[in-house]
C-alpha positions in Angstrom: 0.0 0.0 0.0 1.4 3.4 -1.0 1.2 5.8 1.9 1.3 8.7 -0.6 -1.9 7.6 -2.3 -4.8 9.6 -0.6 -7.4 7.3 -2.0 -5.9 4.4 0.1 -4.9 6.1 3.3 -7.6 8.7 4.2 -10.1 6.3 5.5 -10.2 2.8 6.9 -11.6 0.1 4.5 -14.6 -0.9 6.6 -17.2 1.3 4.9 -15.8 0.2 1.5 -16.1 -3.4 2.7 -19.8 -2.6 3.6 -20.3 -1.3 0.0 -18.9 -4.5 -1.4 -21.0 -6.6 0.9 -24.2 -4.7 0.0 -23.6 -4.9 -3.7 -22.6 -8.6 -3.6 -25.7 -9.4 -1.5 -27.9 -7.4 -3.8 -26.5 -8.9 -6.9 -26.9 -12.4 -5.5 -30.3 -11.9 -4.0 -32.4 -9.7 -6.3 -33.4 -12.2 -8.9 -35.7 -15.1 -8.4 -33.1 -17.9 -8.5 -30.1 -16.3 -6.9 -26.6 -17.4 -7.4 -24.4 -16.9 -4.4 -21.6 -14.3 -4.6 -18.1 -15.7 -4.1 -17.7 -16.0 -0.4 -13.9 -16.2 -0.6 -14.0 -12.6 -1.9 -14.9 -11.3 1.6 -11.5 -12.4 2.9 -9.5 -10.7 0.1 -7.9 -7.3 0.5 -9.9 -4.3 -0.7 -8.2 -2.1 -3.3 -9.5 1.4 -3.7 -8.3 3.9 -6.4 -9.7 7.3 -7.3 -8.4 10.5 -8.8 -9.2 12.3 -5.5 -10.1 11.4 -2.0 -11.5 13.7 0.6 -12.1 12.9 4.3 -14.0 15.2 6.5 -13.4 13.9 10.1 -15.7 16.4 11.7 -18.7 15.6 9.3 -17.8 11.9 9.2 -17.7 11.7 5.5 -15.3 10.2 2.9 -15.7 11.1 -0.7 -13.9 9.4 -3.5 -14.0 11.4 -6.8 -13.1 10.6 -10.4 -12.5 7.2 -11.9 -13.3 5.4 -8.7 -12.4 1.7 -8.8 -13.0 -0.7 -6.0 -11.9 -4.3 -6.1 -12.0 -7.3 -3.7 -11.3 -10.7 -5.1 -13.6 -11.1 -8.1 -15.8 -8.1 -7.2 -15.2 -4.9 -9.2 -17.0 -1.5 -8.8 -16.4 1.5 -11.0 -18.0 4.9 -10.4 -17.6 8.5 -11.0 -17.9 9.2 -7.3 -18.7 7.4 -4.0 -19.6 9.1 -0.8 -19.6 7.3 2.6 -21.3 8.9 5.6 -20.8 7.8 9.2 -23.0 8.4 12.3 -21.4 7.9 15.7 -18.5 6.2 14.0 -20.8 3.7 12.3 -21.8 3.4 8.7 -24.8 5.5 7.9 -25.0 5.5 4.1 -23.1 5.0 0.9 -24.0 6.9 -2.3 -22.4 6.1 -5.6 -22.9 7.9 -8.9 -21.7 7.1 -12.4 -22.4 7.3 -16.1 -23.4 4.5 -15.0 -21.9 3.0 -11.9 -21.0 -0.7 -12.7 -20.4 -3.6 -10.5 -19.6 -7.3 -11.2 -18.6 -10.4 -9.3 -18.2 -14.0 -10.0 -20.5 -16.5 -8.1 -19.3 -19.7 -6.6 -19.7 -21.5 -10.0 -17.4 -18.9 -11.6 -20.3 -17.3 -13.5 -20.4 -13.5 -13.8 -23.1 -11.5 -12.1 -23.3 -7.8 -13.3 -25.2 -4.6 -12.4 -25.4 -1.0 -13.3 -27.3 2.2 -12.5 -26.7 5.9 -12.6 -27.0 6.1 -8.8 -26.8 3.6 -6.0 -27.8 4.5 -2.4 -27.3 2.1 0.6 -29.0 3.2 3.8 -27.4 1.2 6.5 -29.9 2.3 9.1 -32.9 1.1 7.1 -31.0 -1.8 5.5 -32.0 -0.8 1.9 -30.1 -0.6 -1.3 -31.7 1.5 -4.1 -30.5 1.4 -7.7 -31.8 4.4 -9.7 -31.6 5.4 -13.3 -31.6 2.7 -16.0 -30.9 0.1 -13.3 -30.2 -3.5 -14.3 -29.0 -6.7 -12.5 -28.1 -9.8 -14.4 -26.7 -13.2 -13.5 -26.6 -16.3 -15.6 -30.1 -17.0 -17.1 -31.8 -14.0 -15.5 -32.0 -10.3 -15.9 -34.0 -7.5 -14.2 -34.2 -4.0 -15.8 -36.1 -1.1 -14.3 -35.8 2.7 -13.6 -35.6 2.0 -9.8 -34.9 -1.2 -7.9 -35.0 -1.4 -4.1 -33.7 -4.3 -2.1 -34.5 -4.5 1.6 -31.9 -6.7 3.3 -34.0 -7.0 6.5 -37.1 -8.3 4.8 -35.2 -9.9 1.8 -37.8 -8.3 -0.5 -37.1 -6.6 -3.9 -39.3 -4.1 -5.5 -38.9 -2.6 -8.9 -40.7 0.2 -10.6 -40.7 1.9 -14.0 -40.3 5.6 -14.6 -43.2 8.0 -13.9 -43.4 8.7 -17.7 -44.6 5.1 -18.4 -41.4 3.1 -18.1 -41.9 -0.5 -17.1 -40.1 -3.3 -15.2 -38.6 -6.0 -17.4 -37.6 -9.4 -16.2 -36.1 -12.1 -18.4 -35.7 -15.7 -17.2 -34.0 -18.2 -19.4 -35.4 -21.8 -19.6 -33.4 -24.5 -17.7 -30.5 -25.9 -19.5 -31.5 -28.7 -21.8 -35.2 -27.6 -22.1 -34.8 -26.9 -25.8 -33.7 -30.5 -26.6 -37.2 -31.9 -25.9 
């Protein structure tokens, strides 16, 4: 770890780990037949890179700006910016924006799970992850596309809604392997 790299030294990795855990959980749990995110990734080092890092100790906020890249094992997140807010030295929220923000991770079978949205907000107090703006989540044989997707980690429920101007939710589920041979 380079001590001269402000993106790596300004803030401990725990909130970033929380972002990784949330996105992995979301990607693994949002679709009807979830694939499990690669558990071994949780024990890998977290690498964070950004053009700029700002930590406001008084306000309890860490902001990573410009070409933000977060990796942990097979998990990758890219964003334009990520803001992490603390309350009483505990994670309060994580907000990521991008054009769009991307995330991907391999499941235990080595298959790639992917997602993207223009904005991702994790509310640690409510236990919700919201993907907004052309949001999509895909894993092998399934894809969910919507303007807004909300995952409640406490209730394990997912809701998706189209845009107010008539956009709709789209779910595509592939038939089981070998179904076309009958």
